[in-house]
VODRENKE-301897 format. One record per atom (N, C-alpha, C, O, CB): x, y, z. Coordinates in steps of 0.05 Angstrom, whole numbers, padded with zeros to 5 digits, always signed. Last residue first. Glycine has a CB too. Example, Ala and Ser with C-alpha at 12.3 -4.5 7.8 and 13.67 -1.06 7.14 Angstrom:
<recs>
+00257-00045+00142 +00273-00021+00143 +00258+00001+00157 +00268+00023+00161 +00282-00012+00114 +00264-00114+00156 +00246-00090+00156 +00264-00066+00156 +00285-00066+00169 +00226-00089+00181 
</recs>
This chain:
<recs>
+00285+00032+02554 +00293+00022+02581 +00291+00043+02602 +00297+00038+02626 +00322+00012+02580 +00274+00059+02508 +00252+00046+02521 +00259+00037+02549 +00242+00035+02567 +00243+00022+02505 +00324+00074+02490 +00306+00095+02499 +00283+00083+02515 +00274+00095+02535 +00294+00111+02474 +00344+00024+02475 +00358+00040+02495 +00340+00061+02507 +00339+00066+02531 +00383+00053+02483 +00309+00010+02435 +00310-00006+02459 +00323+00010+02482 +00314+00009+02505 +00326-00033+02454 +00323+00050+02398 +00295+00049+02408 +00295+00033+02434 +00281+00040+02453 +00277+00036+02387 +00376+00037+02387 +00369+00063+02399 +00342+00062+02412 +00338+00072+02434 +00371+00085+02378 +00369-00013+02363 +00384-00011+02388 +00378+00015+02403 +00375+00015+02427 +00415-00013+02382 +00340+00003+02318 +00328-00015+02337 +00342-00014+02364 +00329-00013+02385 +00329-00044+02326 +00377+00034+02292 +00352+00047+02301 +00339+00030+02322 +00328+00040+02342 +00333+00052+02278 +00414-00005+02279 +00422+00017+02296 +00397+00031+02308 +00397+00037+02332 +00439+00038+02280 +00384-00038+02246 +00394-00049+02271 +00402-00026+02290 +00396-00028+02314 +00419-00066+02265 +00374-00002+02204 +00351-00012+02219 +00361-00023+02246 +00348-00019+02266 +00336-00033+02203 +00426+00004+02185 +00412+00027+02195 +00389+00018+02213 +00385+00029+02235 +00401+00045+02172 +00436-00048+02167 +00453-00036+02188 +00439-00012+02201 +00439-00009+02225 +00480-00028+02177 +00398-00052+02126 +00397-00070+02149 +00413-00058+02172 +00403-00059+02195 +00408-00097+02141 +00417-00012+02091 +00390-00009+02103 +00388-00027+02128 +00378-00018+02149 +00368-00017+02083 +00465-00035+02077 +00465-00009+02091 +00438-00005+02105 +00437+00005+02127 +00471+00014+02071 +00447-00080+02050 +00463-00083+02074 +00463-00058+02090 +00460-00058+02115 +00492-00091+02067 +00421-00055+02006 +00405-00071+02025 +00420-00075+02051 +00408-00073+02073 +00398-00099+02013 +00465-00033+01981 +00445-00015+01992 +00427-00030+02012 +00420-00019+02033 +00427-00003+01969 +00492-00079+01965 +00505-00061+01984 +00484-00042+01997 +00485-00037+02021 +00527-00045+01970 +00455-00100+01929 +00461-00115+01953 +00474-00097+01974 +00468-00099+01998 +00480-00139+01946 +00457-00060+01890 +00432-00065+01905 +00437-00080+01931 +00426-00073+01951 +00411-00081+01887 +00509-00067+01872 +00501-00042+01884 +00475-00045+01900 +00473-00034+01922 +00497-00020+01862 +00505-00119+01851 +00523-00114+01874 +00515-00088+01888 +00515-00087+01912 +00552-00112+01864 +00470-00110+01809 +00462-00128+01831 +00479-00123+01855 +00468-00123+01878 +00464-00157+01822 +00501-00076+01778 +00475-00066+01788 +00467-00083+01812 +00457-00073+01832 +00454-00067+01766 +00543-00110+01766 +00548-00086+01782 +00523-00075+01793 +00522-00066+01816 +00562-00064+01764 +00517-00148+01734 +00529-00156+01760 +00534-00132+01778 +00529-00133+01802 +00555-00171+01755 +00504-00116+01690 +00482-00128+01707 +00493-00136+01734 +00479-00132+01754 +00470-00151+01692 +00554-00107+01670 +00539-00084+01679 +00516-00094+01698 +00511-00082+01718 +00527-00068+01656 +00566-00159+01654 +00582-00146+01675 +00567-00122+01687 +00568-00118+01711 +00609-00137+01662 +00529-00166+01615 +00526-00183+01639 +00543-00171+01661 +00535-00173+01684 +00536-00212+01633 +00546-00128+01578 +00520-00125+01590 +00517-00142+01615 +00505-00133+01634 +00498-00133+01569 +00597-00148+01564 +00594-00121+01576 +00568-00118+01590 +00566-00108+01613 +00597-00099+01554 +00582-00196+01541 +00598-00196+01565 +00596-00169+01579 +00594-00168+01604 +00628-00202+01558 +00554-00178+01496 +00540-00194+01516 +00555-00194+01542 +00543-00192+01564 +00535-00222+01506 +00597-00154+01469 +00574-00137+01478 +00558-00152+01500 +00550-00140+01519 +00555-00131+01453 +00628-00198+01458 +00639-00177+01476 +00616-00160+01487 +00616-00152+01510 +00659-00159+01461 +00596-00225+01422 +00602-00237+01448 +00612-00216+01468 +00606-00217+01492 +00623-00260+01445 +00598-00187+01380 +00572-00195+01393 +00576-00207+01420 +00562-00201+01439 +00557-00214+01374 
</recs>
């Protein structure tokens, strides 16, 4: 029972980590798009 709970919490951590990585990628993409937009606007 304890092992099952540990497995589930580990799986939950991986899901959270994956979401965090996706958020970081989105932020980086938005920054790149912002820089491009500023460059085009100049």
